[in-house]
mmCIF file as gemmi writes it, N, C-alpha and C atoms, coordinates in Angstrom:
data_model
loop_
_atom_site.group_PDB
_atom_site.id
_atom_site.type_symbol
_atom_site.label_atom_id
_atom_site.label_alt_id
_atom_site.label_comp_id
_atom_site.label_asym_id
_atom_site.label_entity_id
_atom_site.label_seq_id
_atom_site.pdbx_PDB_ins_code
_atom_site.Cartn_x
_atom_site.Cartn_y
_atom_site.Cartn_z
_atom_site.occupancy
_atom_site.B_iso_or_equiv
_atom_site.pdbx_formal_charge
_atom_site.auth_seq_id
_atom_site.auth_asym_id
_atom_site.pdbx_PDB_model_num
ATOM 1 N N . UNK Axp A 1 ? 28.168 3.834 15.7 1 0 ? 1 A 1
ATOM 2 C CA . UNK Axp A 1 ? 28.083 2.973 17.118 1 0 ? 1 A 1
ATOM 3 C C . UNK Axp A 1 ? 27.452 3.732 18.349 1 0 ? 1 A 1
ATOM 4 N N . UNK Axp A 2 ? 27.14 2.23 18.745 1 0 ? 2 A 1
ATOM 5 C CA . UNK Axp A 2 ? 26.496 2.384 20.341 1 0 ? 2 A 1
ATOM 6 C C . UNK Axp A 2 ? 26.765 1.407 20.944 1 0 ? 2 A 1
ATOM 7 N N . UNK Axp A 3 ? 26.665 1.732 22.524 1 0 ? 3 A 1
ATOM 8 C CA . UNK Axp A 3 ? 27.037 0.865 23.651 1 0 ? 3 A 1
ATOM 9 C C . UNK Axp A 3 ? 25.989 0.19 24.122 1 0 ? 3 A 1
ATOM 10 N N . UNK Axp A 4 ? 25.88 -1.182 24.173 1 0 ? 4 A 1
ATOM 11 C CA . UNK Axp A 4 ? 24.381 -2.056 24.921 1 0 ? 4 A 1
ATOM 12 C C . UNK Axp A 4 ? 24.771 -2.282 26.556 1 0 ? 4 A 1
ATOM 13 N N . UNK Axp A 5 ? 23.846 -2.849 27.363 1 0 ? 5 A 1
ATOM 14 C CA . UNK Axp A 5 ? 23.8 -2.766 28.821 1 0 ? 5 A 1
ATOM 15 C C . UNK Axp A 5 ? 24.788 -3.432 29.108 1 0 ? 5 A 1
ATOM 16 N N . UNK Axp A 6 ? 25.782 -4.367 28.562 1 0 ? 6 A 1
ATOM 17 C CA . UNK Axp A 6 ? 26.481 -5.145 28.803 1 0 ? 6 A 1
ATOM 18 C C . UNK Axp A 6 ? 28.144 -4.261 28.296 1 0 ? 6 A 1
ATOM 19 N N . UNK Axp A 7 ? 27.974 -3.187 28.057 1 0 ? 7 A 1
ATOM 20 C CA . UNK Axp A 7 ? 29.591 -2.419 28.156 1 0 ? 7 A 1
ATOM 21 C C . UNK Axp A 7 ? 29.69 -2.935 26.609 1 0 ? 7 A 1
ATOM 22 N N . UNK Axp A 8 ? 29.215 -3.52 25.803 1 0 ? 8 A 1
ATOM 23 C CA . UNK Axp A 8 ? 30.087 -3.485 24.783 1 0 ? 8 A 1
ATOM 24 C C . UNK Axp A 8 ? 29.622 -2.524 23.503 1 0 ? 8 A 1
ATOM 25 N N . UNK Axp A 9 ? 30.341 -2.564 22.36 1 0 ? 9 A 1
ATOM 26 C CA . UNK Axp A 9 ? 30.668 -1.498 21.269 1 0 ? 9 A 1
ATOM 27 C C . UNK Axp A 9 ? 30.045 -2.003 20.211 1 0 ? 9 A 1
ATOM 28 N N . UNK Axp A 10 ? 28.808 -1.16 20.031 1 0 ? 10 A 1
ATOM 29 C CA . UNK Axp A 10 ? 28.279 -2.179 18.089 1 0 ? 10 A 1
ATOM 30 C C . UNK Axp A 10 ? 28.745 -1.13 17.232 1 0 ? 10 A 1
ATOM 31 N N . UNK Axp A 11 ? 29.014 -1.478 15.687 1 0 ? 11 A 1
ATOM 32 C CA . UNK Axp A 11 ? 29.706 -0.634 15.11 1 0 ? 11 A 1
ATOM 33 C C . UNK Axp A 11 ? 29.068 -0.994 14.004 1 0 ? 11 A 1
ATOM 34 N N . UNK Axp A 12 ? 29.002 -0.188 13.069 1 0 ? 12 A 1
ATOM 35 C CA . UNK Axp A 12 ? 28.616 -0.197 11.486 1 0 ? 12 A 1
ATOM 36 C C . UNK Axp A 12 ? 29.289 -0.223 10.96 1 0 ? 12 A 1
ATOM 37 N N . UNK Axp A 13 ? 29.872 -1.37 10.011 1 0 ? 13 A 1
ATOM 38 C CA . UNK Axp A 13 ? 31.194 -0.934 8.673 1 0 ? 13 A 1
ATOM 39 C C . UNK Axp A 13 ? 30.131 -0.52 7.511 1 0 ? 13 A 1
ATOM 40 N N . UNK Axp A 14 ? 30.819 0.743 7.346 1 0 ? 14 A 1
ATOM 41 C CA . UNK Axp A 14 ? 30.404 0.972 5.722 1 0 ? 14 A 1
ATOM 42 C C . UNK Axp A 14 ? 31.226 -0.152 4.624 1 0 ? 14 A 1
ATOM 43 N N . UNK Axp A 15 ? 30.536 -0.179 3.91 1 0 ? 15 A 1
ATOM 44 C CA . UNK Axp A 15 ? 31.025 -0.818 2.82 1 0 ? 15 A 1
ATOM 45 C C . UNK Axp A 15 ? 31.353 -2.454 2.963 1 0 ? 15 A 1
ATOM 46 N N . UNK Axp A 16 ? 30.961 -2.735 4.017 1 0 ? 16 A 1
ATOM 47 C CA . UNK Axp A 16 ? 30.954 -4.364 4.492 1 0 ? 16 A 1
ATOM 48 C C . UNK Axp A 16 ? 29.638 -4.877 4.985 1 0 ? 16 A 1
ATOM 49 N N . UNK Axp A 17 ? 28.509 -4.348 4.55 1 0 ? 17 A 1
ATOM 50 C CA . UNK Axp A 17 ? 27.266 -5.22 5.029 1 0 ? 17 A 1
ATOM 51 C C . UNK Axp A 17 ? 26.857 -5.968 6.088 1 0 ? 17 A 1
ATOM 52 N N . UNK Axp A 18 ? 27.746 -4.776 7.193 1 0 ? 18 A 1
ATOM 53 C CA . UNK Axp A 18 ? 27.124 -5.714 8.668 1 0 ? 18 A 1
ATOM 54 C C . UNK Axp A 18 ? 27.357 -4.903 10.247 1 0 ? 18 A 1
ATOM 55 N N . UNK Axp A 19 ? 27.222 -4.821 11.024 1 0 ? 19 A 1
ATOM 56 C CA . UNK Axp A 19 ? 27.492 -4.545 12.018 1 0 ? 19 A 1
ATOM 57 C C . UNK Axp A 19 ? 27.805 -5.301 12.701 1 0 ? 19 A 1
ATOM 58 N N . UNK Axp A 20 ? 28.986 -4.96 13.524 1 0 ? 20 A 1
ATOM 59 C CA . UNK Axp A 20 ? 29.867 -5.735 14.536 1 0 ? 20 A 1
ATOM 60 C C . UNK Axp A 20 ? 29.506 -5.707 15.927 1 0 ? 20 A 1
ATOM 61 N N . UNK Axp A 21 ? 29.733 -6.412 16.924 1 0 ? 21 A 1
ATOM 62 C CA . UNK Axp A 21 ? 29.471 -6.403 18.428 1 0 ? 21 A 1
ATOM 63 C C . UNK Axp A 21 ? 30.984 -6.155 19.334 1 0 ? 21 A 1
ATOM 64 N N . UNK Axp A 22 ? 31.548 -5.732 19.964 1 0 ? 22 A 1
ATOM 65 C CA . UNK Axp A 22 ? 33.042 -5.843 20.309 1 0 ? 22 A 1
ATOM 66 C C . UNK Axp A 22 ? 33.042 -5.728 21.94 1 0 ? 22 A 1
ATOM 67 N N . UNK Axp A 23 ? 33.974 -6.589 22.244 1 0 ? 23 A 1
ATOM 68 C CA . UNK Axp A 23 ? 34.363 -6.496 23.571 1 0 ? 23 A 1
ATOM 69 C C . UNK Axp A 23 ? 35.617 -5.034 23.746 1 0 ? 23 A 1
ATOM 70 N N . UNK Axp A 24 ? 35.025 -3.814 24.332 1 0 ? 24 A 1
ATOM 71 C CA . UNK Axp A 24 ? 36.172 -3.166 24.341 1 0 ? 24 A 1
ATOM 72 C C . UNK Axp A 24 ? 37.516 -2.992 25.191 1 0 ? 24 A 1
ATOM 73 N N . UNK Axp A 25 ? 37.472 -4.215 25.884 1 0 ? 25 A 1
ATOM 74 C CA . UNK Axp A 25 ? 38.641 -4.382 26.778 1 0 ? 25 A 1
ATOM 75 C C . UNK Axp A 25 ? 39.341 -5.294 26.05 1 0 ? 25 A 1
ATOM 76 N N . UNK Axp A 26 ? 39.077 -6.157 25.766 1 0 ? 26 A 1
ATOM 77 C CA . UNK Axp A 26 ? 39.778 -7.301 24.74 1 0 ? 26 A 1
ATOM 78 C C . UNK Axp A 26 ? 39.48 -7.007 23.345 1 0 ? 26 A 1
ATOM 79 N N . UNK Axp A 27 ? 38.959 -6.197 22.258 1 0 ? 27 A 1
ATOM 80 C CA . UNK Axp A 27 ? 39.031 -6.318 20.833 1 0 ? 27 A 1
ATOM 81 C C . UNK Axp A 27 ? 38.364 -7.194 20.491 1 0 ? 27 A 1
ATOM 82 N N . UNK Axp A 28 ? 37.766 -8.173 21.204 1 0 ? 28 A 1
ATOM 83 C CA . UNK Axp A 28 ? 37.652 -9.55 20.386 1 0 ? 28 A 1
ATOM 84 C C . UNK Axp A 28 ? 35.624 -9 20.144 1 0 ? 28 A 1
ATOM 85 N N . UNK Axp A 29 ? 35.645 -9.321 18.837 1 0 ? 29 A 1
ATOM 86 C CA . UNK Axp A 29 ? 34.291 -9.552 18.171 1 0 ? 29 A 1
ATOM 87 C C . UNK Axp A 29 ? 33.527 -10.396 18.871 1 0 ? 29 A 1
ATOM 88 N N . UNK Axp A 30 ? 32.512 -10.14 19.203 1 0 ? 30 A 1
ATOM 89 C CA . UNK Axp A 30 ? 31.213 -11.374 20.125 1 0 ? 30 A 1
ATOM 90 C C . UNK Axp A 30 ? 30.039 -11.386 19.172 1 0 ? 30 A 1
ATOM 91 N N . UNK Axp A 31 ? 30.034 -10.717 18.263 1 0 ? 31 A 1
ATOM 92 C CA . UNK Axp A 31 ? 28.973 -11.018 16.933 1 0 ? 31 A 1
ATOM 93 C C . UNK Axp A 31 ? 28.802 -10.063 15.982 1 0 ? 31 A 1
ATOM 94 N N . UNK Axp A 32 ? 28.14 -10.563 14.732 1 0 ? 32 A 1
ATOM 95 C CA . UNK Axp A 32 ? 28.457 -9.803 13.714 1 0 ? 32 A 1
ATOM 96 C C . UNK Axp A 32 ? 26.684 -9.755 13.187 1 0 ? 32 A 1
ATOM 97 N N . UNK Axp A 33 ? 25.85 -8.882 12.839 1 0 ? 33 A 1
ATOM 98 C CA . UNK Axp A 33 ? 24.779 -9.134 12.357 1 0 ? 33 A 1
ATOM 99 C C . UNK Axp A 33 ? 25.067 -8.654 10.48 1 0 ? 33 A 1
ATOM 100 N N . UNK Axp A 34 ? 24.998 -9.418 9.764 1 0 ? 34 A 1
ATOM 101 C CA . UNK Axp A 34 ? 24.739 -9.007 8.497 1 0 ? 34 A 1
ATOM 102 C C . UNK Axp A 34 ? 23.305 -8.623 7.981 1 0 ? 34 A 1
ATOM 103 N N . UNK Axp A 35 ? 23.681 -7.283 6.83 1 0 ? 35 A 1
ATOM 104 C CA . UNK Axp A 35 ? 22.884 -6.625 6.369 1 0 ? 35 A 1
ATOM 105 C C . UNK Axp A 35 ? 22.695 -6.307 5.18 1 0 ? 35 A 1
ATOM 106 N N . UNK Axp A 36 ? 21.705 -6.499 4.281 1 0 ? 36 A 1
ATOM 107 C CA . UNK Axp A 36 ? 21.441 -6.66 2.946 1 0 ? 36 A 1
ATOM 108 C C . UNK Axp A 36 ? 21.856 -5.498 2.043 1 0 ? 36 A 1
ATOM 109 N N . UNK Axp A 37 ? 22.22 -4.22 2.737 1 0 ? 37 A 1
ATOM 110 C CA . UNK Axp A 37 ? 22.376 -2.838 2.303 1 0 ? 37 A 1
ATOM 111 C C . UNK Axp A 37 ? 24.072 -3.129 2.315 1 0 ? 37 A 1
ATOM 112 N N . UNK Axp A 38 ? 24.731 -2.68 1.295 1 0 ? 38 A 1
ATOM 113 C CA . UNK Axp A 38 ? 26.475 -2.666 1.399 1 0 ? 38 A 1
ATOM 114 C C . UNK Axp A 38 ? 26.93 -1.826 2.234 1 0 ? 38 A 1
ATOM 115 N N . UNK Axp A 39 ? 26.133 -0.869 2.446 1 0 ? 39 A 1
ATOM 116 C CA . UNK Axp A 39 ? 26.919 0.778 3.372 1 0 ? 39 A 1
ATOM 117 C C . UNK Axp A 39 ? 25.924 1.179 4.413 1 0 ? 39 A 1
ATOM 118 N N . UNK Axp A 40 ? 26.772 0.251 5.279 1 0 ? 40 A 1
ATOM 119 C CA . UNK Axp A 40 ? 25.7 0.355 6.716 1 0 ? 40 A 1
ATOM 120 C C . UNK Axp A 40 ? 26.384 1.946 7.313 1 0 ? 40 A 1
ATOM 121 N N . UNK Axp A 41 ? 25.844 2.854 7.99 1 0 ? 41 A 1
ATOM 122 C CA . UNK Axp A 41 ? 26.077 3.842 8.198 1 0 ? 41 A 1
ATOM 123 C C . UNK Axp A 41 ? 26.142 3.898 9.485 1 0 ? 41 A 1
ATOM 124 N N . UNK Axp A 42 ? 25.296 3.932 10.348 1 0 ? 42 A 1
ATOM 125 C CA . UNK Axp A 42 ? 25.157 3.663 11.978 1 0 ? 42 A 1
ATOM 126 C C . UNK Axp A 42 ? 23.934 2.88 12.584 1 0 ? 42 A 1
ATOM 127 N N . UNK Axp A 43 ? 24.444 3.018 13.708 1 0 ? 43 A 1
ATOM 128 C CA . UNK Axp A 43 ? 23.582 1.963 14.655 1 0 ? 43 A 1
ATOM 129 C C . UNK Axp A 43 ? 22.847 2.441 16.066 1 0 ? 43 A 1
ATOM 130 N N . UNK Axp A 44 ? 21.681 2.071 16.714 1 0 ? 44 A 1
ATOM 131 C CA . UNK Axp A 44 ? 21.291 2.573 17.956 1 0 ? 44 A 1
ATOM 132 C C . UNK Axp A 44 ? 20.178 1.656 18.19 1 0 ? 44 A 1
ATOM 133 N N . UNK Axp A 45 ? 20.169 1.698 19.762 1 0 ? 45 A 1
ATOM 134 C CA . UNK Axp A 45 ? 19.179 1.13 20.682 1 0 ? 45 A 1
ATOM 135 C C . UNK Axp A 45 ? 17.938 2.218 20.641 1 0 ? 45 A 1
ATOM 136 N N . UNK Axp A 46 ? 16.796 1.425 19.973 1 0 ? 46 A 1
ATOM 137 C CA . UNK Axp A 46 ? 15.528 2.011 20.531 1 0 ? 46 A 1
ATOM 138 C C . UNK Axp A 46 ? 14.198 1.123 20.771 1 0 ? 46 A 1
ATOM 139 N N . UNK Axp A 47 ? 13.125 1.486 20.997 1 0 ? 47 A 1
ATOM 140 C CA . UNK Axp A 47 ? 12.003 0.959 21.136 1 0 ? 47 A 1
ATOM 141 C C . UNK Axp A 47 ? 11.971 0.898 22.563 1 0 ? 47 A 1
ATOM 142 N N . UNK Axp A 48 ? 10.735 0.561 22.983 1 0 ? 48 A 1
ATOM 143 C CA . UNK Axp A 48 ? 10.075 0.617 24.289 1 0 ? 48 A 1
ATOM 144 C C . UNK Axp A 48 ? 11.27 0.118 25.525 1 0 ? 48 A 1
ATOM 145 N N . UNK Axp A 49 ? 11.462 -1.084 25.114 1 0 ? 49 A 1
ATOM 146 C CA . UNK Axp A 49 ? 12.831 -1.71 26.262 1 0 ? 49 A 1
ATOM 147 C C . UNK Axp A 49 ? 14.478 -1.659 25.685 1 0 ? 49 A 1
ATOM 148 N N . UNK Axp A 50 ? 14.598 -0.937 24.665 1 0 ? 50 A 1
ATOM 149 C CA . UNK Axp A 50 ? 15.895 -0.523 24.077 1 0 ? 50 A 1
ATOM 150 C C . UNK Axp A 50 ? 16.19 -1.847 23.699 1 0 ? 50 A 1
ATOM 151 N N . UNK Axp A 51 ? 16.003 -2.654 23.238 1 0 ? 51 A 1
ATOM 152 C CA . UNK Axp A 51 ? 16.079 -4.257 22.563 1 0 ? 51 A 1
ATOM 153 C C . UNK Axp A 51 ? 15.562 -4.341 21.092 1 0 ? 51 A 1
ATOM 154 N N . UNK Axp A 52 ? 15.656 -3.014 20.526 1 0 ? 52 A 1
ATOM 155 C CA . UNK Axp A 52 ? 15.748 -3.4 19.309 1 0 ? 52 A 1
ATOM 156 C C . UNK Axp A 52 ? 17.034 -2.547 18.768 1 0 ? 52 A 1
ATOM 157 N N . UNK Axp A 53 ? 17.529 -2.88 17.897 1 0 ? 53 A 1
ATOM 158 C CA . UNK Axp A 53 ? 19.272 -2.278 17.31 1 0 ? 53 A 1
ATOM 159 C C . UNK Axp A 53 ? 18.628 -1.816 16.254 1 0 ? 53 A 1
ATOM 160 N N . UNK Axp A 54 ? 18.677 -0.696 15.181 1 0 ? 54 A 1
ATOM 161 C CA . UNK Axp A 54 ? 18.32 0.202 14.42 1 0 ? 54 A 1
ATOM 162 C C . UNK Axp A 54 ? 19.445 0.379 13.787 1 0 ? 54 A 1
ATOM 163 N N . UNK Axp A 55 ? 19.734 -0.224 12.811 1 0 ? 55 A 1
ATOM 164 C CA . UNK Axp A 55 ? 20.874 -0.166 11.344 1 0 ? 55 A 1
ATOM 165 C C . UNK Axp A 55 ? 20.44 0.817 10.645 1 0 ? 55 A 1
ATOM 166 N N . UNK Axp A 56 ? 21.277 1.74 10.195 1 0 ? 56 A 1
ATOM 167 C CA . UNK Axp A 56 ? 20.684 2.564 8.587 1 0 ? 56 A 1
ATOM 168 C C . UNK Axp A 56 ? 22.041 2.658 7.739 1 0 ? 56 A 1
ATOM 169 N N . UNK Axp A 57 ? 21.468 2.914 6.451 1 0 ? 57 A 1
ATOM 170 C CA . UNK Axp A 57 ? 22.004 2.758 5.612 1 0 ? 57 A 1
ATOM 171 C C . UNK Axp A 57 ? 22.411 4.183 4.561 1 0 ? 57 A 1
ATOM 172 N N . UNK Axp A 58 ? 23.447 3.99 3.682 1 0 ? 58 A 1
ATOM 173 C CA . UNK Axp A 58 ? 23.563 4.219 2.784 1 0 ? 58 A 1
ATOM 174 C C . UNK Axp A 58 ? 22.967 3.954 1.263 1 0 ? 58 A 1
ATOM 175 N N . UNK Axp A 59 ? 22.904 4.928 0.247 1 0 ? 59 A 1
ATOM 176 C CA . UNK Axp A 59 ? 22.748 4.376 -1.243 1 0 ? 59 A 1
ATOM 177 C C . UNK Axp A 59 ? 23.613 4.24 -2.026 1 0 ? 59 A 1
ATOM 178 N N . UNK Axp A 60 ? 24.414 3.291 -2.477 1 0 ? 60 A 1
ATOM 179 C CA . UNK Axp A 60 ? 25.326 3.621 -3.225 1 0 ? 60 A 1
ATOM 180 C C . UNK Axp A 60 ? 25.412 3.981 -4.859 1 0 ? 60 A 1
ATOM 181 N N . UNK Axp A 61 ? 24.229 3.408 -5.1 1 0 ? 61 A 1
ATOM 182 C CA . UNK Axp A 61 ? 23.911 3.62 -6.422 1 0 ? 61 A 1
ATOM 183 C C . UNK Axp A 61 ? 22.535 3.357 -7.007 1 0 ? 61 A 1
ATOM 184 N N . UNK Axp A 62 ? 21.863 3.766 -8.23 1 0 ? 62 A 1
ATOM 185 C CA . UNK Axp A 62 ? 20.18 3.389 -8.517 1 0 ? 62 A 1
ATOM 186 C C . UNK Axp A 62 ? 20.517 2.123 -8.417 1 0 ? 62 A 1
ATOM 187 N N . UNK Axp A 63 ? 21.452 0.927 -8.56 1 0 ? 63 A 1
ATOM 188 C CA . UNK Axp A 63 ? 20.846 -0.722 -8.382 1 0 ? 63 A 1
ATOM 189 C C . UNK Axp A 63 ? 21.196 -1.145 -6.922 1 0 ? 63 A 1
ATOM 190 N N . UNK Axp A 64 ? 21.388 -0.196 -5.854 1 0 ? 64 A 1
ATOM 191 C CA . UNK Axp A 64 ? 21.15 -0.61 -4.568 1 0 ? 64 A 1
ATOM 192 C C . UNK Axp A 64 ? 20.576 -1.176 -4.249 1 0 ? 64 A 1
ATOM 193 N N . UNK Axp A 65 ? 19.592 -2.082 -4.515 1 0 ? 65 A 1
ATOM 194 C CA . UNK Axp A 65 ? 18.078 -2.274 -4.048 1 0 ? 65 A 1
ATOM 195 C C . UNK Axp A 65 ? 17.89 -1.786 -2.451 1 0 ? 65 A 1
ATOM 196 N N . UNK Axp A 66 ? 18.765 -2.335 -1.626 1 0 ? 66 A 1
ATOM 197 C CA . UNK Axp A 66 ? 18.346 -1.821 -0.206 1 0 ? 66 A 1
ATOM 198 C C . UNK Axp A 66 ? 19.291 -1.031 0.525 1 0 ? 66 A 1
ATOM 199 N N . UNK Axp A 67 ? 19.964 -0.432 -0.226 1 0 ? 67 A 1
ATOM 200 C CA . UNK Axp A 67 ? 20.892 0.815 0.232 1 0 ? 67 A 1
ATOM 201 C C . UNK Axp A 67 ? 19.683 2.188 0.124 1 0 ? 67 A 1
ATOM 202 N N . UNK Axp A 68 ? 19.974 2.961 1.673 1 0 ? 68 A 1
ATOM 203 C CA . UNK Axp A 68 ? 19.323 3.791 2.156 1 0 ? 68 A 1
ATOM 204 C C . UNK Axp A 68 ? 17.722 3.489 2.924 1 0 ? 68 A 1
ATOM 205 N N . UNK Axp A 69 ? 18.098 2.257 3.176 1 0 ? 69 A 1
ATOM 206 C CA . UNK Axp A 69 ? 16.853 1.688 4.096 1 0 ? 69 A 1
ATOM 207 C C . UNK Axp A 69 ? 17.442 2.159 5.717 1 0 ? 69 A 1
ATOM 208 N N . UNK Axp A 70 ? 16.494 1.165 6.506 1 0 ? 70 A 1
ATOM 209 C CA . UNK Axp A 70 ? 16.149 1.708 7.631 1 0 ? 70 A 1
ATOM 210 C C . UNK Axp A 70 ? 16.414 -0.027 8.143 1 0 ? 70 A 1
ATOM 211 N N . UNK Axp A 71 ? 17.266 -0.475 8.909 1 0 ? 71 A 1
ATOM 212 C CA . UNK Axp A 71 ? 16.711 -2.153 9.497 1 0 ? 71 A 1
ATOM 213 C C . UNK Axp A 71 ? 16.577 -2.4 10.939 1 0 ? 71 A 1
ATOM 214 N N . UNK Axp A 72 ? 16.239 -3.109 11.233 1 0 ? 72 A 1
ATOM 215 C CA . UNK Axp A 72 ? 15.841 -3.745 12.404 1 0 ? 72 A 1
ATOM 216 C C . UNK Axp A 72 ? 16.028 -4.956 13.059 1 0 ? 72 A 1
ATOM 217 N N . UNK Axp A 73 ? 16.871 -5.029 14.361 1 0 ? 73 A 1
ATOM 218 C CA . UNK Axp A 73 ? 16.944 -6.736 14.623 1 0 ? 73 A 1
ATOM 219 C C . UNK Axp A 73 ? 16.787 -6.718 15.956 1 0 ? 73 A 1
ATOM 220 N N . UNK Axp A 74 ? 16.899 -7.74 16.698 1 0 ? 74 A 1
ATOM 221 C CA . UNK Axp A 74 ? 16.613 -7.994 18.481 1 0 ? 74 A 1
ATOM 222 C C . UNK Axp A 74 ? 17.596 -8.815 18.553 1 0 ? 74 A 1
ATOM 223 N N . UNK Axp A 75 ? 19.061 -8.367 18.635 1 0 ? 75 A 1
ATOM 224 C CA . UNK Axp A 75 ? 20.548 -8.701 18.602 1 0 ? 75 A 1
ATOM 225 C C . UNK Axp A 75 ? 19.899 -9.363 20.497 1 0 ? 75 A 1
ATOM 226 N N . UNK Axp A 76 ? 19.142 -9.503 21.022 1 0 ? 76 A 1
ATOM 227 C CA . UNK Axp A 76 ? 19.366 -10.454 22.399 1 0 ? 76 A 1
ATOM 228 C C . UNK Axp A 76 ? 19.827 -9.792 23.541 1 0 ? 76 A 1
ATOM 229 N N . UNK Axp A 77 ? 20.257 -8.554 23.572 1 0 ? 77 A 1
ATOM 230 C CA . UNK Axp A 77 ? 20.799 -7.574 24.522 1 0 ? 77 A 1
ATOM 231 C C . UNK Axp A 77 ? 20.363 -6.377 24.364 1 0 ? 77 A 1
ATOM 232 N N . UNK Axp A 78 ? 20.291 -5.924 25.11 1 0 ? 78 A 1
ATOM 233 C CA . UNK Axp A 78 ? 19.496 -4.175 25.533 1 0 ? 78 A 1
ATOM 234 C C . UNK Axp A 78 ? 20.583 -2.929 25.408 1 0 ? 78 A 1
ATOM 235 N N . UNK Axp A 79 ? 20.235 -1.64 25.027 1 0 ? 79 A 1
ATOM 236 C CA . UNK Axp A 79 ? 20.956 -0.319 24.937 1 0 ? 79 A 1
ATOM 237 C C . UNK Axp A 79 ? 20.819 0.038 26.097 1 0 ? 79 A 1
ATOM 238 N N . UNK Axp A 80 ? 21.405 1.018 26.333 1 0 ? 80 A 1
ATOM 239 C CA . UNK Axp A 80 ? 21.636 1.666 27.492 1 0 ? 80 A 1
ATOM 240 C C . UNK Axp A 80 ? 20.808 3.048 27.478 1 0 ? 80 A 1
ATOM 241 N N . UNK Axp A 81 ? 20.13 3.263 28.074 1 0 ? 81 A 1
ATOM 242 C CA . UNK Axp A 81 ? 19.32 4.805 28.406 1 0 ? 81 A 1
ATOM 243 C C . UNK Axp A 81 ? 20.29 5.898 28.182 1 0 ? 81 A 1
ATOM 244 N N . UNK Axp A 82 ? 20.093 6.593 27.337 1 0 ? 82 A 1
ATOM 245 C CA . UNK Axp A 82 ? 20.667 7.96 27.382 1 0 ? 82 A 1
ATOM 246 C C . UNK Axp A 82 ? 20.333 8.573 28.129 1 0 ? 82 A 1
ATOM 247 N N . UNK Axp A 83 ? 21.817 9.632 28.615 1 0 ? 83 A 1
ATOM 248 C CA . UNK Axp A 83 ? 21.955 10.448 29.213 1 0 ? 83 A 1
ATOM 249 C C . UNK Axp A 83 ? 21.684 11.865 29.161 1 0 ? 83 A 1
ATOM 250 N N . UNK Axp A 84 ? 20.923 12.722 29.784 1 0 ? 84 A 1
ATOM 251 C CA . UNK Axp A 84 ? 20.573 14.165 29.194 1 0 ? 84 A 1
ATOM 252 C C . UNK Axp A 84 ? 21.246 14.868 29.786 1 0 ? 84 A 1
ATOM 253 N N . UNK Axp A 85 ? 22 15.956 29.491 1 0 ? 85 A 1
ATOM 254 C CA . UNK Axp A 85 ? 22.152 17.147 30.563 1 0 ? 85 A 1
ATOM 255 C C . UNK Axp A 85 ? 21.313 18.316 30.176 1 0 ? 85 A 1
ATOM 256 N N . UNK Axp A 86 ? 21.515 19.1 31.587 1 0 ? 86 A 1
ATOM 257 C CA . UNK Axp A 86 ? 20.374 20.63 31.364 1 0 ? 86 A 1
ATOM 258 C C . UNK Axp A 86 ? 21.977 21.833 31.078 1 0 ? 86 A 1
ATOM 259 N N . UNK Axp A 87 ? 21.372 22.5 29.827 1 0 ? 87 A 1
ATOM 260 C CA . UNK Axp A 87 ? 22.187 23.504 29.651 1 0 ? 87 A 1
ATOM 261 C C . UNK Axp A 87 ? 22.398 24.876 30.979 1 0 ? 87 A 1
ATOM 262 N N . UNK Axp A 88 ? 23.254 25.148 31.127 1 0 ? 88 A 1
ATOM 263 C CA . UNK Axp A 88 ? 23.372 26.097 32.524 1 0 ? 88 A 1
ATOM 264 C C . UNK Axp A 88 ? 23.439 27.476 31.894 1 0 ? 88 A 1
């Protein structure tokens, strides 16, 4: 899961070939990105301007052509910059 600049939650759905974007206040699904791999495992914003959503996947078996690949898409929204914490 990850959060975009509008505080919307992006969730990878294992076994469903998709990533969904949700409004955390209402629970409404705002967007859906289909992925050719069956098992999406995670998603994160990256790239120079955090405008690319990277999606990882798991391979189901040797016949799963797209499983285990990394996908990228520009969903039209940017991610948030990560906060780093200093160990004390």
